N, C-alpha and C positions, 0 to 999 in steps of 0.2 A: 789243404789250405782251401781257406775259404774266400769267395769272390773280394770279399771286403779285402783283403788282408794278402793277397795272391800280388806280384809284380805287375805292373801295367805294361803295356806296350804302344807303338803307333798304332796296330791296327783296332786295337782297344779303343784307344781314344777316338779317333776315324768314324766307327762303328757307331761311337755310344754320341759322339756329334753329329752325324747323319739323323740315325734313328735312335732314342734311347729304348723304346719299346722293342725293337731288333733285338740288341743288346739283353734287354731282363730275356726273354723267349731264350735265345740263341744260347747263352752265360749263366744263366740263372736255373731257368726252367728245365734247358735240355733239351729243345727240342730238336727233332731230328729234322738234318737239313737235306732240300732235295739235292741228289746230287749235278755235278753242272758241272758239262766235259771242259769250260774256259779254264774249273778251278785244276782240272787232272794236267792240260795242255801248260798252265806254268808252270807245275812243280815238277813236270817232268823234263821241259825245257833247263829247266836249273841247274837239275841233278846232270843232266847232259854237258850242258856248258861247265860247270863247278868239275864236271871229270878230267874236262879236256884241257882246263885249264891249271888241276894240279899235275896232269903229266909234263905240265910246261911246254904246253901247246906241240908236243910231238905225238900226244891219238889222232890215227890217220881221219877223215870225215865220214868211213862209213862206218869207223866204231863208234864212234859219236851221236851217229845219228839210229845207229844200232840202241844202244841206251837208250838215247828215246821212246823208240820203238818199245823196246819191252817195259820199261818205265809205267809209259803211259796205258798198255795192255793191262796192267797190272793195274793202275788204281779203276781205270773202266770196268773190268770185271768185278773187280769189287765192290763196288757201287753198282753192278746190274745184277748183282746175287740179290744185294739188299732195296734195289730199286726194278726191277726187270722191263718195269712201263716207261719205255723210254721217251712218250707223250708226256710224262711228269718230270724229266728231266727239264731244268733251266736252259735255254738258248736262246743263242742270238741270230733271230733271223731267221733260223732253220727250225723243222724238226729237231728233236732231241736226237731221233739214230741218226739221219743228216749232218747235224753238228758234230758229232762224237767223230763220224768218218772225218771228216772236211778237218778237222783238228789233227789227224791220226797225219796225214800228208803235209798241212799247213806247218804242223810243228816238226817232220823230217826235213822241209826245206827250208824252217827258220835255223834250225843245229848247222846246216851244212854249209847256209848262206853265214854261220857268228865266225863257221871255222873258218872260208874264203875272208874273211872281213878280217879276222886274226894276221892271218898269213900276210899281211901285207900291211896293219899298222900296230906296230912292236908296244907292247904294253910291259911294265914293269912291276909287276903285283910286291904290295907291301909284306917285309915279314913284319911278325910282333918279336918282341924281345927275347921270345921262345923259341924264333928259328920256326916258326912256323908261317905258310902261306898266308894271307891274309884273305879269305877263299871262305864267305859263311861264317863271319868272324861275330863269336857272341860277344855280348856287352850285355853287363849289368851295374846300371847305377843309380845314382840317388840325383833329381832333381825333384825340388821345394820339399821336400822330405816325404817326395814318392820314390818307390823302385821301380824303375824301368829298365825292361829289357831288350833285345830283339838280336837279329843275323845282320849284318853286314854282307850283301853279296861279292860285292871286291871291294879291298882298299885297294887303290892306286900310286903308286909315290911319282909324280913327278920329278922332272930334272934338275928342279930348284932345291929337290927333297922332302919339299907340302905332301900332305896327303888327300886324298883325293876319293871319297867315298862315293860308290857307282852300282847303280841299282840297276837290276836286269827285267827288262819288262818284254810280255810277250802282249799285253792288250794296250789300251788307248790311255787308263785311269793312269795320270802320275802326279804322287804325294812330292810336295817342298817340302810340308811339314816332315813329311819323313829323313829325308835328305838335312832335312834343319836338325831332326835329334840324333843322327847317326854323325853330325860332324860336332856335334855338342858331346857326343858319347867319345868319340874318338878324342878330341881337348881332355875331356875328365880324366880318362882311361888309362891314355899313354902319354898324355903332357907333348900331342902331337900340334903342329900345325896347320891350318887347314882351312885354305880360304877358298875353295869350289869344291862343286859334286858335279856328277851328272849322270844323266841313264844313256845304258845300251837301249837302244829300241830293237825288236826283233822285228817289227813292221814295216821300217824300212829301213833296216840292216845296216845299221852304224848309230854313232853316237849325239843325243845332244846338243845342244850348244851349251858353253860350263855355266852352274849356276852360282853367281859370286856370293862366300860365304860367309869373308872375310868379316861380317859386320853383323852377323848372329849371333844375339844374345843367350848365354844362358838361362835367363828369366824369362825371357818372352816364348820357346821353349816350355820352360815349364810350366808356365802361366795356363797351359792346354790342361798338362798332363794333372793338374792339381784340380781344376775343376772338374773334368773328367770324375778324379777320385773320390772328390766332393759328393758327386750325384750319387754315384754309386753308394759310399755308406749311409749314405740319405736316403736312400730306395724312393729317389727323383729319376723315374725311368719315362721321360715325355715320347708322344709318336709323335712323327712326321711324316703322314703318308702324305704321298706324291709318287709322281713320276719313277722313283726311284725301288717305287714297291715292285716294280715288275722284274726286278733283278733278286729279290730279297729271298735266299735260299727257307727263310721259312713261314713265309706270307701265308703259306695255307692252315698253320695257327693263328692267324693272327686276327683281331673283329674289324682293325680300323681298315684295312683292306679293302673293306666289305663297301668302304663308301666310295671309290675309286670306280670310275668308267676304264673300260680295257678288257683283252681276254686273257687274267691271270686264271693259272689251271690250278 
Protein backbone atom coordinates (compact mmCIF):
# COMPACT_ATOMS: atom_id res chain seq x y z
CA UNK A 1 0.00 0.00 0.00
CA UNK A 2 1.46 3.38 -1.00
CA UNK A 3 1.76 6.35 1.33
CA UNK A 4 -0.88 8.14 -0.76
CA UNK A 5 -3.56 5.51 -0.15
CA UNK A 6 -2.78 4.07 3.27
CA UNK A 7 -4.99 4.94 6.26
CA UNK A 8 -3.93 7.96 8.30
CA UNK A 9 -3.30 8.09 12.03
CA UNK A 10 -2.95 10.65 14.79
CA UNK A 11 0.82 10.24 14.80
CA UNK A 12 0.97 10.78 11.03
CA UNK A 13 -1.18 13.90 11.19
CA UNK A 14 0.76 15.42 14.07
CA UNK A 15 4.12 14.62 12.53
CA UNK A 16 3.06 16.18 9.21
CA UNK A 17 1.80 19.31 10.99
CA UNK A 18 4.97 19.63 13.05
CA UNK A 19 7.31 19.21 10.08
CA UNK A 20 6.29 17.96 6.67
CA UNK A 21 9.91 17.30 5.73
CA UNK A 22 10.37 14.93 8.65
CA UNK A 23 7.27 13.09 7.46
CA UNK A 24 8.81 12.88 4.00
CA UNK A 25 12.17 11.60 5.20
CA UNK A 26 10.73 9.04 7.58
CA UNK A 27 7.70 7.73 5.72
CA UNK A 28 8.54 8.21 2.05
CA UNK A 29 12.33 8.18 1.83
CA UNK A 30 12.43 5.58 4.63
CA UNK A 31 15.52 7.10 6.24
CA UNK A 32 16.67 4.80 9.09
CA UNK A 33 15.74 6.46 12.36
CA UNK A 34 18.22 7.04 15.16
CA UNK A 35 17.34 4.92 18.20
CA UNK A 36 15.76 6.59 21.22
CA UNK A 37 15.49 4.90 24.60
CA UNK A 38 12.41 6.99 25.42
CA UNK A 39 10.55 5.17 22.66
CA UNK A 40 11.47 1.74 24.07
CA UNK A 41 10.54 2.97 27.54
CA UNK A 42 7.05 3.86 26.36
CA UNK A 43 6.50 0.64 24.40
CA UNK A 44 7.65 -1.57 27.27
CA UNK A 45 5.53 0.31 29.83
CA UNK A 46 2.45 -0.10 27.63
CA UNK A 47 3.11 -3.80 27.20
CA UNK A 48 3.43 -4.39 30.94
CA UNK A 49 0.36 -2.34 31.85
CA UNK A 50 -1.73 -3.98 29.14
CA UNK A 51 -0.77 -7.44 30.42
CA UNK A 52 -1.60 -6.38 33.97
CA UNK A 53 -5.01 -5.04 32.94
CA UNK A 54 -5.72 -8.15 30.82
CA UNK A 55 -5.11 -10.23 33.95
CA UNK A 56 -8.00 -8.26 35.49
CA UNK A 57 -5.45 -6.72 37.83
CA UNK A 58 -4.51 -10.03 39.42
CA UNK A 59 -0.92 -10.06 38.10
CA UNK A 60 1.64 -9.51 40.89
CA UNK A 61 3.62 -6.28 40.65
CA UNK A 62 6.90 -8.20 40.41
CA UNK A 63 5.64 -10.05 37.34
CA UNK A 64 4.51 -6.79 35.67
CA UNK A 65 7.93 -5.27 36.36
CA UNK A 66 9.59 -8.35 34.91
CA UNK A 67 7.54 -8.01 31.74
CA UNK A 68 8.65 -4.40 31.40
CA UNK A 69 12.30 -5.32 31.96
CA UNK A 70 12.26 -8.11 29.41
CA UNK A 71 10.52 -6.06 26.73
CA UNK A 72 12.69 -2.98 27.29
CA UNK A 73 15.90 -5.01 27.21
CA UNK A 74 14.88 -6.80 24.02
CA UNK A 75 14.08 -3.53 22.25
CA UNK A 76 17.29 -1.85 23.40
CA UNK A 77 19.45 -4.82 22.47
CA UNK A 78 17.92 -4.99 19.00
CA UNK A 79 18.74 -1.33 18.40
CA UNK A 80 22.24 -1.71 19.85
CA UNK A 81 22.93 -4.25 17.13
CA UNK A 82 21.82 -1.69 14.56
CA UNK A 83 23.55 1.28 16.21
CA UNK A 84 26.12 0.24 18.85
CA UNK A 85 27.39 3.81 19.33
CA UNK A 86 25.08 5.05 22.08
CA UNK A 87 26.40 8.59 21.59
CA UNK A 88 24.35 8.60 18.40
CA UNK A 89 21.17 7.66 20.22
CA UNK A 90 18.64 10.37 20.91
CA UNK A 91 18.55 11.11 24.62
CA UNK A 92 17.05 13.65 26.99
CA UNK A 93 19.60 15.48 29.11
CA UNK A 94 22.02 12.56 29.40
CA UNK A 95 24.46 10.67 27.17
CA UNK A 96 22.74 7.87 25.29
CA UNK A 97 24.17 5.05 27.39
CA UNK A 98 23.25 6.72 30.68
CA UNK A 99 19.74 7.43 29.42
CA UNK A 100 19.26 3.78 28.48
CA UNK A 101 20.21 2.72 32.01
CA UNK A 102 18.12 5.43 33.67
CA UNK A 103 14.98 4.53 31.77
CA UNK A 104 15.36 0.84 32.60
CA UNK A 105 15.06 1.61 36.31
CA UNK A 106 12.55 4.44 35.84
CA UNK A 107 10.24 2.20 33.83
CA UNK A 108 10.41 -0.50 36.49
CA UNK A 109 9.44 2.06 39.12
CA UNK A 110 6.60 3.39 36.99
CA UNK A 111 5.12 -0.05 36.34
CA UNK A 112 5.21 -0.87 40.05
CA UNK A 113 3.61 2.49 40.81
CA UNK A 114 0.85 1.75 38.27
CA UNK A 115 0.01 -1.50 40.02
CA UNK A 116 -0.04 0.26 43.39
CA UNK A 117 -2.27 3.00 41.98
CA UNK A 118 -4.63 0.46 40.39
CA UNK A 119 -5.03 -1.44 43.65
CA UNK A 120 -6.70 1.58 45.25
CA UNK A 121 -8.47 2.97 42.16
CA UNK A 122 -11.00 0.45 40.82
CA UNK A 123 -11.54 0.82 37.08
CA UNK A 124 -14.03 -0.95 34.86
CA UNK A 125 -12.53 -1.62 31.45
CA UNK A 126 -15.29 -1.60 28.86
CA UNK A 127 -15.89 -4.76 26.86
CA UNK A 128 -16.69 -4.62 23.16
CA UNK A 129 -19.81 -6.27 21.70
CA UNK A 130 -17.52 -9.25 21.03
CA UNK A 131 -16.91 -9.43 24.81
CA UNK A 132 -13.25 -8.42 24.49
CA UNK A 133 -11.65 -6.00 26.97
CA UNK A 134 -11.09 -2.64 25.32
CA UNK A 135 -7.33 -2.59 25.76
CA UNK A 136 -5.18 -1.56 22.81
CA UNK A 137 -8.51 -1.33 21.00
CA UNK A 138 -8.04 -1.10 17.23
CA UNK A 139 -10.29 1.12 15.14
CA UNK A 140 -10.60 2.00 11.47
CA UNK A 141 -13.05 4.75 10.61
CA UNK A 142 -13.71 7.24 7.83
CA UNK A 143 -13.44 10.96 8.55
CA UNK A 144 -14.12 13.46 5.79
CA UNK A 145 -13.43 10.82 3.17
CA UNK A 146 -10.12 9.82 4.82
CA UNK A 147 -9.57 6.41 6.42
CA UNK A 148 -8.18 6.84 9.94
CA UNK A 149 -6.89 4.04 12.14
CA UNK A 150 -5.36 3.69 15.56
CA UNK A 151 -5.22 1.90 18.88
CA UNK A 152 -6.80 3.16 22.09
CA UNK A 153 -4.79 2.13 25.17
CA UNK A 154 -7.87 1.64 27.34
CA UNK A 155 -11.57 2.42 27.23
CA UNK A 156 -13.12 2.85 30.67
CA UNK A 157 -16.83 2.50 31.34
CA UNK A 158 -17.99 5.09 33.85
CA UNK A 159 -20.78 4.36 36.37
CA UNK A 160 -23.33 6.20 34.20
CA UNK A 161 -22.60 3.86 31.28
CA UNK A 162 -20.67 6.38 29.18
CA UNK A 163 -17.27 5.50 27.79
CA UNK A 164 -13.99 7.25 28.47
CA UNK A 165 -10.90 6.77 26.28
CA UNK A 166 -7.67 6.72 28.28
CA UNK A 167 -4.12 7.05 27.02
CA UNK A 168 -1.14 5.86 29.07
CA UNK A 169 1.72 8.37 28.98
CA UNK A 170 5.32 7.94 30.10
CA UNK A 171 6.46 11.27 28.64
CA UNK A 172 5.39 14.87 29.07
CA UNK A 173 3.84 15.45 25.65
CA UNK A 174 0.06 15.09 25.71
CA UNK A 175 -2.23 15.38 22.69
CA UNK A 176 -5.81 16.54 23.07
CA UNK A 177 -6.26 15.83 19.36
CA UNK A 178 -5.43 12.19 20.03
CA UNK A 179 -8.17 11.91 22.65
CA UNK A 180 -10.60 13.79 20.41
CA UNK A 181 -9.91 11.29 17.62
CA UNK A 182 -10.49 8.39 20.03
CA UNK A 183 -13.75 9.98 21.15
CA UNK A 184 -15.04 10.25 17.58
CA UNK A 185 -13.84 6.72 16.80
CA UNK A 186 -15.80 5.22 19.70
CA UNK A 187 -18.91 7.10 18.66
CA UNK A 188 -18.66 6.06 15.02
CA UNK A 189 -17.55 2.47 15.52
CA UNK A 190 -19.77 1.56 18.46
CA UNK A 191 -22.46 4.24 18.72
CA UNK A 192 -21.16 4.98 22.21
CA UNK A 193 -21.75 8.06 24.31
CA UNK A 194 -18.41 9.67 25.13
CA UNK A 195 -18.33 12.83 27.20
CA UNK A 196 -14.82 12.79 28.68
CA UNK A 197 -11.31 11.41 28.22
CA UNK A 198 -8.11 11.35 30.24
CA UNK A 199 -4.49 10.30 30.52
CA UNK A 200 -2.74 8.08 33.01
CA UNK A 201 0.50 9.97 33.69
CA UNK A 202 3.33 7.65 34.68
CA UNK A 203 5.49 10.58 35.78
CA UNK A 204 3.04 11.46 38.54
CA UNK A 205 1.50 7.98 39.01
CA UNK A 206 -2.08 9.11 38.53
CA UNK A 207 -4.77 10.39 36.21
CA UNK A 208 -4.96 13.76 34.57
CA UNK A 209 -8.05 15.83 35.07
CA UNK A 210 -10.85 14.64 32.79
CA UNK A 211 -11.07 16.47 29.48
CA UNK A 212 -14.56 17.41 28.37
CA UNK A 213 -15.42 15.76 25.06
CA UNK A 214 -19.20 16.20 24.79
CA UNK A 215 -18.86 19.14 22.40
CA UNK A 216 -16.20 17.57 20.19
CA UNK A 217 -17.61 17.29 16.67
CA UNK A 218 -16.60 14.79 14.03
CA UNK A 219 -16.15 17.59 11.50
CA UNK A 220 -13.53 19.46 13.53
CA UNK A 221 -11.45 16.32 13.98
CA UNK A 222 -11.83 15.39 10.31
CA UNK A 223 -10.49 18.78 9.17
CA UNK A 224 -6.95 18.03 10.33
CA UNK A 225 -6.86 14.59 8.73
CA UNK A 226 -8.22 15.95 5.47
CA UNK A 227 -5.63 18.75 5.38
CA UNK A 228 -2.81 16.32 6.06
CA UNK A 229 -4.10 13.80 3.53
CA UNK A 230 -4.39 16.44 0.83
CA UNK A 231 -0.87 17.71 1.53
CA UNK A 232 0.66 14.26 1.24
CA UNK A 233 -1.17 13.50 -1.99
CA UNK A 234 -0.07 16.85 -3.40
CA UNK A 235 3.57 16.14 -2.53
CA UNK A 236 3.68 19.16 -0.22
CA UNK A 237 6.13 18.54 2.63
CA UNK A 238 7.14 21.91 4.12
CA UNK A 239 10.13 21.92 6.46
CA UNK A 240 9.64 23.64 9.80
CA UNK A 241 13.06 23.72 11.44
CA UNK A 242 13.16 24.72 15.07
CA UNK A 243 13.63 23.44 18.59
CA UNK A 244 11.87 20.15 17.76
CA UNK A 245 14.79 19.22 15.49
CA UNK A 246 16.74 18.26 18.62
CA UNK A 247 14.30 15.38 19.10
CA UNK A 248 13.94 14.35 15.46
CA UNK A 249 15.12 10.82 14.75
CA UNK A 250 15.86 11.54 11.08
CA UNK A 251 17.62 14.88 11.55
CA UNK A 252 20.92 13.29 10.48
CA UNK A 253 19.53 13.13 6.93
CA UNK A 254 17.98 16.59 6.93
CA UNK A 255 19.44 19.58 5.09
CA UNK A 256 17.29 22.12 6.89
CA UNK A 257 18.56 21.36 10.41
CA UNK A 258 21.99 22.63 9.36
CA UNK A 259 20.59 26.15 9.65
CA UNK A 260 20.08 25.70 13.39
CA UNK A 261 22.45 26.29 16.27
CA UNK A 262 22.86 23.54 18.83
CA UNK A 263 24.66 20.28 19.34
CA UNK A 264 22.69 17.91 17.18
CA UNK A 265 24.71 14.79 16.50
